N, C-alpha and C positions, 0 to 999 in steps of 0.2 A: 504494500500500500504506500503510494508515493504522493507527495504534495502536488496538487493541481490535477490529480486524476479525477475523473467523473465516474462514480460507481452507483449502482442501485443500493438503496438503504431502506430498511423497514423502520419507520419512525413511530409506529404505534407501540404502546398507547401514548397518545398525546394529551396534554392538559391545556385547558383554556384556549388561547389563540395560537398555540404551537402548530406548525405544519405537521400534518399526519400522513398516513398511508405509506405505501412503498413508492419511492420517487427517486430520481437522480439527485446526487449530492456531489459537491466538490470538496475534496480533502484540502484543508488549509493549514493544518498543523505541520511543523517542521519535520523533515524526514528522520532526523535523529530521534525525535520523540515517537514518530510512527514505528520505528524499529524497536523501541524500548518499552513502550507502554501498551496496555491492552485497550486503550481508547484512542480515538482520533477526533480532531476538531473539524467540523464540516459546516458548509453552508448549503442549504437545500436549494434545488432548482424548482421553478414553477413555470407552467405554461400560461398562467393567468397574468398577462402582461399589465404592468402599471406604469405606463410611460410617464416620465417626469419624476418618479420617486428617486430621490438621491441615494437611497439605501439599496438600490437594485442595479445590477449590471446585466445588460442585454448580451446574450451569446446565442450561438447555434449549438445544439446538443442532440445527437441522434437524428440529425436531419430536420430538426424542428427549432423554431424560435422559442427561446426561454429566457428567464431572468434568474440570476443568482441572487438569492435573498440574503444579503449580508445582515439585515435586521433580524434574521432568524438563526444566526450563528449559534452553534452548540457543540458540546463534546458528547460523543456517544461511544458505546462499546464497539469494538471491531466485529463482534458477533452480529451486529445489525447490518453489516455491509455485505453486499453480494457482488455480482459480476461487474467487471470493469466495462464501461461504455466507451470511454475515450479519455482524452486529455485536453486541457485548455491550451490554446496557442500561447506563444511567448507574449504577444500583445495583450491577450485576455488576462494572462497571469499577472502582468505588470499593472493592468488597470484594476484588477481585484486587490492586489497589494495596496495600491493607492487608496482605494475606497475603504478598505479595512483600517488603514492608518488614519484616514480622515474621520472615520466614525469612532474609533476606539483608541487612537494614539494620542499624541500630544496635541 
């Protein structure tokens, strides 16, 4: 499991306004942590597009338009993750790093 991979993940059970069901997610935790821990930090993808939301990053995943929901970032057990779907491009990875830093960094 590597940073910026897109994988299927089972996010149920969800509570409150958390994204639920089995859906694609992007792994955002560092590879050194992914190798050592039984958890990974992910951002879910959604096909419910919210143009103009500053907490979302538009991408193409599995041949479909989607958004990475940085406002739904969370840490999950690796046991929730399934098959790899693909990887973010270098440009998408850089844009995601900038957005996470903007939202949660200094």
